[in-house]
MILONU-698946 format. One record per atom (N, C-alpha, C): residue number from 1; x, y, z; atom name. Coordinates in steps of 0.001 Angstrom, whole numbers, plus 500000, padded with zeros to 6 digits. Last residue first. Layout:
! MILONU-698946
NUM X Y Z CA
...
! end
This chain:
! MILONU-698946
199 120996 775420 084240 N
199 120153 774592 083369 CA
199 118769 775215 083241 C
198 123929 777363 084270 N
198 122561 777182 084733 CA
198 121781 776347 083736 C
197 127238 775988 084611 N
197 126217 776727 083880 CA
197 124817 776397 084402 C
196 130472 776424 086151 N
196 129198 775710 085987 CA
196 128146 776607 085347 C
195 133101 777143 086550 N
195 132432 777585 085324 CA
195 131095 776921 085094 C
194 133862 775935 088942 N
194 133852 777404 088838 CA
194 133069 777899 087644 C
193 133730 773207 088267 N
193 132859 773764 089320 CA
193 132744 775272 089169 C
192 135634 773014 086228 N
192 134272 772573 085972 CA
192 133297 773164 086991 C
191 137948 773841 087515 N
191 137416 774649 086412 CA
191 135954 774299 086123 C
190 138178 771689 089337 N
190 138070 773070 089825 CA
190 137463 773961 088750 C
189 138520 769495 087625 N
189 137338 769576 088483 CA
189 137104 770995 088975 C
188 141018 770177 086519 N
188 139844 770013 085653 CA
188 138562 770146 086463 C
187 142564 770100 088845 N
187 142459 771355 088083 CA
187 141232 771314 087180 C
186 142408 767414 089707 N
186 141824 768470 090531 CA
186 141664 769794 089779 C
185 141449 765146 086999 N
185 142388 765731 087954 CA
185 141761 766941 088640 C
184 139091 762424 086821 N
184 139504 763783 086447 CA
184 140485 764332 087476 C
183 138093 760008 087620 N
183 139428 760010 087020 CA
183 139923 761396 086606 C
182 135549 760535 088643 N
182 136512 759814 089484 CA
182 137942 759946 088948 C
181 134099 761485 086519 N
181 134595 762437 087513 CA
181 135708 761813 088341 C
180 134734 760128 083321 N
180 134251 759918 084681 CA
180 134902 760921 085621 C
179 133641 761128 080008 N
179 134662 760957 081043 CA
179 134020 760801 082417 C
178 131754 761659 078095 N
178 132069 760257 078335 CA
178 133094 760027 079426 C
177 133180 764708 077186 N
177 132019 763827 077080 CA
177 132461 762377 077243 C
176 135441 766128 079612 N
176 135099 765711 078261 CA
176 133922 764742 078285 C
175 135326 768815 081557 N
175 135099 767374 081638 CA
175 134644 766917 080254 C
174 135378 771149 080347 N
174 136606 770787 081042 CA
174 136549 769289 081307 C
173 132384 772960 080932 N
173 133309 772248 080055 CA
173 134629 772080 080784 C
172 130753 772779 084206 N
172 131151 773397 082941 CA
172 132031 772482 082123 C
171 127989 771145 085765 N
171 129423 771387 085657 CA
171 129773 771883 084263 C
170 124961 772982 086114 N
170 125649 771776 085617 CA
170 127120 772111 085522 C
169 122389 774113 088397 N
169 123534 774306 087508 CA
169 124167 772960 087173 C
168 119469 775617 089407 N
168 120061 774315 089051 CA
168 121181 774560 088051 C
167 117979 777399 092029 N
167 118889 777467 090879 CA
167 119517 776092 090645 C
166 114611 776898 092856 N
166 116016 776679 093224 CA
166 116863 776700 091954 C
165 111925 776972 092384 N
165 112653 778234 092348 CA
165 114107 778126 092773 C
164 110505 774701 092110 N
164 110672 775181 093488 CA
164 111438 776496 093541 C
163 110689 774003 089425 N
163 109456 774644 089896 CA
163 109554 775207 091321 C
162 113356 772696 089361 N
162 113129 774070 088880 CA
162 111829 774714 089372 C
161 113277 769958 090108 N
161 113693 770992 091063 CA
161 113283 772403 090645 C
160 112484 768388 087960 N
160 111832 768204 089251 CA
160 112081 769394 090190 C
159 114230 769171 085957 N
159 112794 769400 085760 CA
159 112021 769265 087073 C
158 116658 768218 087059 N
158 116450 769658 086827 CA
158 114971 769988 086694 C
157 116310 765462 086908 N
157 116362 766114 088224 CA
157 116093 767610 088090 C
156 116378 765186 084086 N
156 115225 764710 084856 CA
156 115172 765422 086214 C
155 118910 766154 083426 N
155 117722 766835 082904 CA
155 116474 766451 083698 C
154 120512 764248 084763 N
154 120605 765675 085100 CA
154 119364 766420 084631 C
153 119802 761932 083388 N
153 119511 762034 084822 CA
153 119536 763485 085267 C
152 120822 762506 080880 N
152 119371 762349 081013 CA
152 118955 762434 082481 C
151 123584 762631 081505 N
151 122890 763795 080949 CA
151 121378 763684 081144 C
150 124096 760019 082360 N
150 124325 761148 083262 CA
150 123572 762383 082813 C
149 123520 758610 080020 N
149 122739 758353 081231 CA
149 122874 759499 082231 C
148 125475 759626 078258 N
148 124044 759795 077952 CA
148 123163 759593 079181 C
147 127923 761286 080360 N
147 127486 760131 079578 CA
147 126022 760356 079217 C
146 129563 762885 082165 N
146 129106 763313 080837 CA
146 128847 762119 079930 C
145 128430 762430 085570 N
145 129341 762131 084463 CA
145 128710 762493 083118 C
144 127215 765228 087465 N
144 127092 763851 086977 CA
144 128014 763654 085779 C
143 126546 767377 089319 N
143 127911 766976 088973 CA
143 127910 765509 088562 C
142 124503 769868 089566 N
142 124423 768500 089052 CA
142 125794 768105 088504 C
141 123910 771783 092316 N
141 124891 771566 091240 CA
141 124810 770106 090817 C
140 121454 773864 093403 N
140 121784 772442 093278 CA
140 122703 772304 092073 C
139 120991 776606 095599 N
139 121552 776075 094343 CA
139 121803 774578 094459 C
138 119815 777179 098000 N
138 119572 778109 096888 CA
138 120063 777578 095546 C
137 118502 776042 100963 N
137 119230 775623 099758 CA
137 118823 776508 098586 C
136 116791 776755 102950 N
136 118020 777554 102837 CA
136 118830 777176 101598 C
135 114703 775037 103209 N
135 114525 776124 102243 CA
135 115740 777049 102154 C
134 114466 771875 103638 N
134 115511 772867 103902 CA
134 115450 773993 102866 C
133 112402 770232 102819 N
133 112583 770467 104255 CA
133 113538 771616 104555 C
132 112691 770094 100082 N
132 111426 770592 100626 CA
132 111559 770954 102099 C
131 115173 768923 099855 N
131 115007 770305 099384 CA
131 113721 770915 099929 C
130 114559 766351 100823 N
130 115564 767184 101501 CA
130 115411 768649 101125 C
129 112818 765439 098868 N
129 112349 765587 100255 CA
129 113275 766516 101032 C
128 114624 765320 096726 N
128 113462 766209 096646 CA
128 112905 766479 098047 C
127 116391 763357 097733 N
127 116885 764697 097380 CA
127 115731 765690 097357 C
126 114786 761127 097970 N
126 115279 761741 099211 CA
126 115869 763129 098954 C
125 114384 760558 095235 N
125 113248 760938 096086 CA
125 113714 761643 097357 C
124 116881 759685 094282 N
124 116320 760971 093846 CA
124 115234 761454 094806 C
123 118763 757406 094324 N
123 118471 758240 095493 CA
123 117940 759635 095115 C
122 117262 754795 092259 N
122 118378 755622 092729 CA
122 117858 756650 093738 C
121 114932 753511 091646 N
121 116100 752676 091946 CA
121 117298 753484 092416 C
120 113021 755316 090915 N
120 112849 754655 092208 CA
120 114083 753844 092622 C
119 113762 756138 088324 N
119 113898 757070 089453 CA
119 113797 756402 090820 C
118 115220 753035 087014 N
118 114364 754211 086945 CA
118 114560 755085 088168 C
117 116846 750680 085371 N
117 117089 751616 086474 CA
117 116276 752889 086246 C
116 116911 748800 083354 N
116 115843 748718 084344 CA
116 116038 749625 085538 C
115 118692 749275 081420 N
115 119132 748370 082482 CA
115 118089 748243 083583 C
114 117325 751090 079872 N
114 117753 749839 079226 CA
114 118170 748793 080261 C
113 117062 753294 081623 N
113 115899 752442 081332 CA
113 116269 751103 080706 C
112 118822 754633 083801 N
112 119205 753809 082655 CA
112 118075 752831 082359 C
111 119933 757205 085894 N
111 118808 756606 085179 CA
111 119303 755839 083961 C
110 122654 756232 088053 N
110 121978 757165 087143 CA
110 120830 756432 086469 C
109 123977 755916 091442 N
109 123640 755459 090100 CA
109 123016 756570 089280 C
108 123828 757190 093935 N
108 124135 755756 093840 CA
108 123660 755181 092504 C
107 123530 759908 094491 N
107 122427 759183 093861 CA
107 122594 757665 093893 C
106 124284 761968 097151 N
106 124786 760858 096344 CA
106 123613 760034 095815 C
105 124843 765301 097683 N
105 123777 764293 097661 CA
105 124219 763214 096680 C
104 126569 767677 099810 N
104 126476 766715 098707 CA
104 125172 765925 098797 C
103 127389 771176 100490 N
103 126931 769836 100851 CA
103 126849 768947 099609 C
102 130337 773243 099990 N
102 128921 773013 100238 CA
102 128634 771579 100653 C
101 132871 773866 099202 N
101 132624 773824 100648 CA
101 131154 773602 100992 C
100 135458 773160 096945 N
100 134008 773178 097157 CA
100 133717 773003 098637 C
99 138152 772854 096798 N
99 137596 774133 096351 CA
99 136103 774262 096624 C
98 139433 770384 097185 N
98 139532 771419 098216 CA
98 138933 772764 097859 C
97 139885 767980 095879 N
97 140109 769230 095140 CA
97 140235 770402 096109 C
96 138978 766137 097673 N
96 140427 766220 097459 CA
96 140792 767500 096730 C
95 136248 766500 097271 N
95 136835 766889 098552 CA
95 138355 767012 098443 C
94 135884 765429 094725 N
94 135661 766862 094935 CA
94 136263 767335 096252 C
93 136533 762717 095269 N
93 137254 763464 094242 CA
93 137106 764973 094453 C
92 134634 762000 097217 N
92 136063 761997 097572 CA
92 136871 762822 096566 C
91 132350 762106 095632 N
91 132481 763029 096775 CA
91 133950 763146 097147 C
90 132858 759948 093982 N
90 132854 761294 093390 CA
90 132964 762357 094476 C
89 132516 757788 095640 N
89 133896 758088 095214 CA
89 133989 759453 094546 C
88 129705 757653 095892 N
88 130515 758192 096989 CA
88 131942 758544 096574 C
87 128219 758696 092701 N
87 128750 757698 093625 CA
87 129546 758353 094752 C
86 127040 760966 091383 N
86 126567 759594 091143 CA
86 126950 758636 092256 C
85 125973 764028 093047 N
85 126955 763173 092368 CA
85 126396 761751 092233 C
84 125065 767311 093555 N
84 124539 765964 093330 CA
84 125552 765166 092508 C
83 125672 769649 095991 N
83 126213 769069 094767 CA
83 125733 767622 094656 C
82 123957 772340 097319 N
82 124073 770877 097333 CA
82 124590 770417 095975 C
81 124137 775277 099237 N
81 124483 774594 097988 CA
81 124585 773085 098203 C
80 123770 776390 101694 N
80 122900 776881 100615 CA
80 123115 776143 099295 C
79 125541 775749 103623 N
79 124259 775042 103665 CA
79 123333 775437 102511 C
78 128863 775250 103587 N
78 127859 776115 102966 CA
78 126548 775346 102841 C
77 129991 774087 106795 N
77 129858 773931 105344 CA
77 128763 774870 104854 C
76 129769 774257 109482 N
76 130593 775287 108837 CA
76 130547 775175 107310 C
75 128475 772060 110411 N
75 127656 773257 110190 CA
75 128451 774423 109614 C
74 128777 768847 109640 N
74 129656 770021 109746 CA
74 128866 771290 109395 C
73 127204 766711 109065 N
73 127209 767156 110463 CA
73 128093 768383 110686 C
72 127709 766253 106371 N
72 126366 766692 106772 CA
72 126346 767243 108195 C
71 130413 765394 106615 N
71 130059 766575 105817 CA
71 128701 767120 106241 C
70 130438 763076 108175 N
70 131160 764262 108641 CA
70 130757 765526 107887 C
69 127145 761475 108285 N
69 128511 761665 107770 CA
69 129116 762991 108246 C
68 125586 760037 111107 N
68 125494 761035 110039 CA
68 126915 761344 109586 C
67 126605 757818 112495 N
67 125164 757934 112256 CA
67 124898 758895 111102 C
66 129615 756609 110789 N
66 128898 757291 111864 CA
66 127407 757336 111536 C
65 130811 755703 108615 N
65 130731 754728 109705 CA
65 129998 755327 110896 C
64 129508 756295 105293 N
64 130033 756742 106579 CA
64 129999 755591 107569 C
63 128811 757477 102005 N
63 129176 756390 102907 CA
63 129800 756956 104178 C
62 125905 759547 101267 N
62 127330 759248 101202 CA
62 127642 758104 102163 C
61 123280 760257 101623 N
61 123552 759013 100902 CA
61 125022 758688 100742 C
60 122442 762461 103112 N
60 122976 762689 101759 CA
60 123229 761414 100957 C
59 121054 761370 105420 N
59 120759 762691 104851 CA
59 121178 762772 103394 C
58 121965 758924 106265 N
58 120533 759065 106011 CA
58 120145 760405 105385 C
57 124798 757535 104723 N
57 124316 758643 105544 CA
57 122827 758833 105241 C
56 125077 754024 104489 N
56 124787 755303 103836 CA
56 124303 756318 104852 C
55 127824 752341 106165 N
55 126444 752439 105692 CA
55 126245 753805 105034 C
54 130196 750136 107502 N
54 129932 751247 106586 CA
54 128494 751189 106112 C
53 130415 747835 109093 N
53 130487 749154 109734 CA
53 130159 750332 108817 C
52 130152 745494 107515 N
52 129463 745603 108801 CA
52 129352 747049 109290 C
51 131700 745818 105260 N
51 130287 745464 105087 CA
51 129488 745700 106364 C
50 134138 746347 106457 N
50 133555 747369 105589 CA
50 132074 747084 105340 C
49 134613 743936 107863 N
49 134399 745196 108593 CA
49 133732 746252 107726 C
48 135030 742057 105839 N
48 133884 741895 106739 CA
48 133556 743219 107437 C
47 137377 743104 104694 N
47 136178 742892 103878 CA
47 134927 742810 104754 C
46 139117 743020 106901 N
46 138803 744318 106272 CA
46 137540 744213 105421 C
45 139299 740266 107353 N
45 138690 741123 108378 CA
45 138273 742466 107791 C
44 140660 739497 105014 N
44 139313 738976 105272 CA
44 138583 739846 106296 C
43 143083 740855 105461 N
43 142289 741134 104264 CA
43 140838 740694 104474 C
42 143973 739596 107777 N
42 143720 741049 107794 CA
42 142807 741437 106634 C
41 144306 737016 106739 N
41 143321 737239 107804 CA
41 142969 738725 107917 C
40 146358 737502 104924 N
40 145075 736988 104432 CA
40 143984 737237 105471 C
39 148382 738281 106683 N
39 147892 739227 105682 CA
39 146530 738802 105134 C
38 148780 735894 108133 N
38 148351 737112 108838 CA
38 147766 738140 107866 C
37 149757 734109 106174 N
37 148472 733852 106828 CA
37 147907 735133 107480 C
36 151195 735661 103263 N
36 151308 735186 104653 CA
36 149923 735074 105294 C
35 150114 734468 099994 N
35 150285 735533 100988 CA
35 150489 734940 102380 C
34 149461 732456 098270 N
34 150874 732586 098636 CA
34 151141 733682 099668 C
33 146764 732849 097877 N
33 147194 731591 098493 CA
33 148638 731686 098980 C
32 146807 735236 096471 N
32 146244 735211 097823 CA
32 146716 733970 098576 C
31 147827 734301 094056 N
31 148595 735296 094813 CA
31 148134 735290 096271 C
30 145753 732652 093272 N
30 147047 732044 093583 CA
30 147945 733000 094350 C
29 143776 734667 092929 N
29 143549 733544 093857 CA
29 144879 732888 094254 C
28 144883 736281 090943 N
28 144657 736826 092286 CA
28 144473 735717 093323 C
27 144836 734464 088782 N
27 146113 735036 089244 CA
27 145987 735569 090671 C
26 142087 734086 088580 N
26 142960 732949 088878 CA
26 144297 733430 089427 C
25 141288 736670 087881 N
25 140778 736068 089115 CA
25 141650 734896 089545 C
24 142520 736914 085394 N
24 142935 737795 086486 CA
24 142496 737214 087825 C
23 141073 734895 084014 N
23 142536 734847 084125 CA
23 143036 735693 085287 C
22 138345 735705 084229 N
22 138804 734433 084811 CA
22 140323 734388 084994 C
21 138241 739264 085025 N
21 137898 738071 084256 CA
21 138515 736833 084896 C
20 137089 742048 086497 N
20 137957 740904 086774 CA
20 137447 739690 086007 C
19 135319 744133 086269 N
19 136534 744176 085452 CA
19 137490 743016 085682 C
18 134070 743926 089597 N
18 133979 744498 088247 CA
18 135332 744507 087536 C
17 134002 740683 091163 N
17 134453 742075 091170 CA
17 134408 742635 089755 C
16 133513 738064 090740 N
16 132346 738896 091026 CA
16 132705 740383 091084 C
15 135933 736831 090586 N
15 135267 737151 089315 CA
15 133993 737981 089508 C
14 136515 736246 093224 N
14 137206 737374 092591 CA
14 136523 737799 091292 C
13 134842 733974 093502 N
13 134621 735167 094334 CA
13 135282 736392 093700 C
12 135994 732153 091730 N
12 134617 732616 091499 CA
12 134334 733901 092269 C
11 138420 731825 093101 N
11 138414 732375 091734 CA
11 137033 732925 091417 C
10 137436 730606 095419 N
10 138103 731909 095519 CA
10 138153 732592 094148 C
9 136459 728198 094382 N
9 135539 729129 095045 CA
9 136138 730530 095130 C
8 138863 727089 093478 N
8 137789 727371 092512 CA
8 136782 728363 093096 C
7 140152 726735 095917 N
7 140711 727687 094945 CA
7 139643 728067 093921 C
6 138471 724794 097132 N
6 138677 726091 097778 CA
6 139234 727152 096817 C
5 138616 722577 095149 N
5 137393 723344 095387 CA
5 137627 724696 096082 C
4 141427 722565 092913 N
4 140782 722143 094167 CA
4 139640 723107 094499 C
3 140685 722820 089378 N
3 141334 723328 090588 CA
3 140671 722710 091810 C
2 140925 720233 086924 N
2 140127 721124 087740 CA
2 140917 721574 088963 C
1 142328 719936 083720 N
1 142483 719708 085157 CA
1 141657 720729 085932 C
! end
């Protein structure tokens, strides 16, 4: 038996989300159908609003609804340190920790030649341009996930930055190999930042 077309379209839409297979998508579609009309409309408005109002900060690449994100526009932050992360959610993880007061740079991915992702596909060029414009930066912390792709991206960026005489460090042990920053607790992240090592 085929589902009515509107439900089939909704199932297809949910299946576009990461980690959502057909069974979960079907369950979500029927759950959505049973939601009160007002909740469904709020949900639809939230989806449209996030696409319309959220964009990347032109300085660091983090997500923001303003012209420049709150972190980049805060002159009380330590302007001498930039922490490079893979995704905006990693910024949120470090900010929740409350121990880091410098700036960020979001790559929006890592190098992965097998997937066709090279330096031009992620936010590396703007990092180099940023460092050239702001000579007050003394340290770049590479806070990338401990995956083969994260490691190779860290080494690539390190080679680009080192000739400029800027200190390049990597998060310390505490983050196990293959683990994601997003899921690390605040104590683990704190130890990783405090014990960072020079590359």
